[in-house]
N, C-alpha and C positions, 0 to 999 in steps of 0.2 A: 392677520386682520389688514394690513395696508393693502394688499392686494385686492381684499374684498370692497375696501374703501374705493380703491382706484376704478373698480368695475363698475360701482354704485355711481361715480362721479361721470364716468364717461359715459353711462345710461343715462343719466338726467341730461346732461349737456347735448346729445344728441336728441332726446326727446323736444327738449327747448327750442334747439334750431326747426324740429319740424312743425313746432307753433307758430314760428315767426315767418314761415313760407305761406302766402297767401294763393300763389298760384297752385290748383287743384294738380297739375301736371308735376309740377315741380315736387308737392308734397309726395306723391307716389314715387316718385324716384329716390325721395330722400328715406323715405320707407324701405324702397329695397336694399339701398347701401345700407341700411341702420341695421335690417335682420342679416343681411351678409356679413357685417361687422361683428354682430354676435356669433355667427357660427364661427367666425375663425377665429374668434377669442374665446371661446366656451372650448372646456377641456373633451378632447376626444375618448370615448370610451373604451376605443382598444390601447390606448398610449397611457389610461390611466395608471399608477402605479404606487403601491405603498412598501416601502423600505427599499424599493427597488424594483419589486416584481410587479409583473404585470398582470392586472387583474384578470384578465382573460386568457392568460396562460397558467396550465397545471403546474405546481410547484414540483420542483425534480431534486434531484441528489445524483452528483458524480463520483462515482468510487473508483480506485486504482488499486493496482496489486504491484507490489516490487519485491522480487525477492535481489538483496544486497549482494549477496556470493563474497565469501569470504577471500576467495582469490586463490585457493588452492584446493586439492582433494586432503582429505584428512584420515579416508579410510587405510591408507597405508600405513599409519600409526597404530591404531586402535585394532587392528588386525595383526599384528606380529605376538609371536607365541612366545609365551611369557617361559615357556620350559626350556627355551633356547639356551643353552650356556652364553650365548653371545647376544642375549636379548637387550641388556643395558648399552652396549654399544650399538647395536643395530637400532634401539631405540633412540638414542644421542644422534645418529647420524641421519635417521629418518625425519625426526622433530627438527633438525638443522634446516634440512631440505625445504619442509613444508614453511618454515618459517621466513625464510629468504624466497620463497617461491610467493607468497603474499605481500610481502614487500615489494617485488618486482612486479606485481600486477597493477601498482600506483593506486591503492585505496582511495586517496584525496582525491586525484584524479578521475577516479572513476564515479565517486561520490557526487562530484561537482555536476558530471553529465546526468545522473542520476535526478538532481536539484533541479536542472534545466528543464528537464521532461518533465517534472512534477509544475516546474512554475509556469511551464508553457500550457499546459491542460488545465493548471488549477483545477484540480477534483476536489470536492467538499471533505474527502475521508479517503485515507490512504493504508492499506495494510503493508506491514514491512516486516520480511523475514530476513534472517542471517543479518539481523544489524549487531555483528561482531564487536568485542570488547577485547582488545587486546591488550595485555600487561605483563610485564616483564621484571623479574628480579636479578640484578648483576652486582656482582656474583651470586650465583642461587645458593642453594644448599641440600637441592635432592639428590644429588650424587652422592652425598655425605649422609643421608639418611633423616635429613631434618625436615619440616615439615610447613616453614614460614611461607605465608602465602605471597604470591607477585603482584605489588599495588602500584607499581610505574605506569602509567598509560602511556602506550606506544601509537595505539589507534581505536578511537572510540568513532564506530561509523554512525551511530543515530547523534551524538554530538556534533558531527562534522557534516550529516545532511540537515541537521536543522541549521547550523550557522551559514552554510552555502544558501540557503532558501531565504534566509534573512537578506544576504547580501544582493540578492535579484530581487528583493523588495516585496516578498509575500513571507506571511506569517503562518507557522504551524506548529501545533500544540501536541505535546505527547499525551494521551489522555489514557492510553491503556499499555502496560509492558509486562512482558514474562521474561524471566531471566531462566533458561533452561540448561543445557550441558555447559557444564564448567571444570574445565580440567587442564590441570596444571602440568609440564613435562619437562625433562633436562633438554637442553641443547646446547650447541657450541657457539659462542660469539667470535666471529670469524673475523671481527676487528679489534676486538681486545685481546683473543685466545683464552677468556675465560669460560667457565662453565655456567649459563644462566639458567632462569628457570623461566618459561615462557606460560602464559595461562591464556585461555581463551574460553570468554562466556559468550553462550549463544543466545541470542534475544529475538522475540517476537513484538513487535509495536503498532500501536496505532496511532495515526497522525489526524487532526483534525484541524479543517482550515480555520483561521482565526481572523482575517483581515477582512471579511466581507462584512457588509452593512446590512444586508437585507436579512427579513424573517430570523423571527427570535428564535433561539437555539439553545438548546441543553445540552451535555452531556455528564453522565451518573453512573453510579453503580459499575464501577472499574472493577474487573475481575481477571485472575489470569490462574493459571496451572500447568501441571506438566503431566502427559499420560503416565498410569501407572503401567500400562503393558508396552512393554519397550523391549529392544534389542541389549543383551548384556555380552559386552567382550568377553573373551577368552582370560583378561586380567580380572574380569566381574565389575567392569566400570558400565555401568546402563547410559545408554546412549538416548539423550533425553530429548525429546520433541513437545512442543505443548500449544497453547492458545492461549489468547487474551480474549477480552470483552469489555463492550462498554454499552451502556442505554442510550439512546440518542432523542432528542425531541426536536423534530424540525419541520417549518412549515406545518406546523400542529398537527402531525403526526409521530406515533412513539413506534421504535422499533430497537432490536437488540442487532448490535454487529458484531460479528465473530472473526478474528484474524488467527489463522490455522496453519500450521507445518507438522504435517505429518511424517511419519518414519518413511525410510528409504524404498523403493518399490521390490526390493530383493527381500523383503520381508511380508507378503500380501496379506499375509494371518494376522499380523501385528495390526496393519493397517485397519483390519476390519474390526478389531478389537477398539482401536482408538477411535473408530468413529462410533460405535456404542458408547462410548464414554462421552463422547459429545451431545450424542443424543440425550442421553440420560443426566447430563450436567448443563453446559450453558445453552444449550440447544432447547431445553425442556422449559419452555414457555409460552404462556398464550399471545405474546406481542409477535408479530411479523418478523422475520428473522433474516438476516445476510450471513452466508459464511463464506469470506473470501479468503485465500491464499494459496499455499504452495502443497499441494495433494500428492506430489510424488503418484500420480495415478491420471492415466491415460482413457479418457470414454472407450477407446477402441479396444484397449488391453494391450495397446503395442508395446507396454513396457513389462505384461505379466500381472500386472496390479488389477483387480476387481472390485475394489472399493468403493470407486463410482457407481456401481449399479446399488449399493446400498445408500448412497444419499439419497438415489432418484427414487429409491422404494422406499424411503423414509417420507417422500412428500417434497423435497427441495428441487427446483428447477435450475437448469443451467442456463445461464441469460444468453449464451452465446446460441444455444440449441433452438431455444424460443424463437429466436431471429433467423437460422437457418436451419431448420430442421432435418434438410436434406444433406447435410454437412457437418455432423457431430462433431467430426476429427478434426475439422479447419482450425485455421488462424492458431498455427504451433507456436509454441512460447519456451520450449526448452532445449539445447543440445549442443550449444557451444563448447568447444574443447577446453579441458581444465585450464590451460593456459592463456586462453582468449586469444589465442594467436593463429590459428589458421580459419583463413576465409572460407576455403572449401567445405568446411565442416557445418553441415546447413540444421536447422532445428527438424527433430523427428516425432516430437509427440507435444500433446497438450494437456500440460499438468497443472498451471496455473490457471483456477476458474474461480467462477464469481456464480455462486448459487443462493438460492434465496427460496423463501418460502412465505406465502401471506398474500391475499388476493388485490392488496393495496399497490404492490409493485409492477411495473409494466416496462419491462427493459427497453432499451433503445438502442442504439447503435454502440457498439463493440470494437474498440479501437486497438490494435497490437503494435508494439514499436519495440524494435531490437535493440535501440539505444547504442548506434554505432558511434564510434568513438571519432570517427572520419580522420583517421590517421593511419601512414603506414608501418609504425611499429606497434607491438604488443603494447598494452591489452587493445584489441580492435572493438571492443564493446566493454559497457560499463558493466556486464552483468554476464552469467552464461543463461538467464532467463530475459523475456520481453518484460516489458510494461505492457500491465492489460490495463483498458479502462473501461467502463461501462455507465453509459446515463439512464437513471430509471425515472420514470414519470411517477407521481404520485396519483392513485385514483382517487 
């Protein structure tokens, strides 16, 4: 109201000045100056904004995909032969090696680098996979046949990431999370010389940026689940992979956002069945849908997978392909070595995908960053995956 009053007062003052001018030439000159002052002070149609959104700009949403990478290959532990007479000894030795390999990968430092990537780009929504929770019980009781679960937190990747983002001045909220593989195994504590139990819980999560002041937004109906079609190890352990989703209202648009982590490409038939579970489950909605995550599936089948074709056949579009139809396999996103130590090991496939269904989405630029740590000693990267960001305009 103050600005309106000042504007009216200014206008009236100029009008009074015009009335006081008797010379016709001067009067015309003052009118020219008066009109010029109105044009200068009037709000521009191109710069008018509501809650920070320019009215002449189409609302948009920035999404990001990041696999945090636990820091070691877990396969060598779950593929041990339980019928081997040395199984327990082999298991303890293998799990011990994996545990200390994870610690050597410097999760806090890697997650700090991921946080910088997110803070620099400030996406609206982030899909997270391998948001590991590592807990330990020292001494443990598994070698004695006990069943007490480890509860002492060694590293909570998701909490570390949220805390690092807060330190960088950006706020993100976890709006959906799924607990997948939850396995506990014995190991040797090399410092204490005790047999400890180490527990790994794998998670997927969706982060929503919470420090923006523009555009009313709501997140509702969080859902999560693990696929029923999974690989089962020789010990009977199901290797759980899963998804989580949330319904979003942004810029007066409604859509469902799904974060997914499909099983390894070594089980392509299982991947196909997991895709069918998605189509019948969270993706079965009349709303526009985004499915963003680690699909463990390359569009050119360079890893032996075929499930990418099923998503396309189901009506989903690939944001990268829509922008680069002649280069569907470009912008590789995975392939660093297990130790994140070999600069000569290059990415060799694109498995971190941004898929969508719905006419209201118009994909813009897709950016891929390998999240280099810019250091001479391992880890050389924050993850064995790249971070992928896509901007969508709402039609």
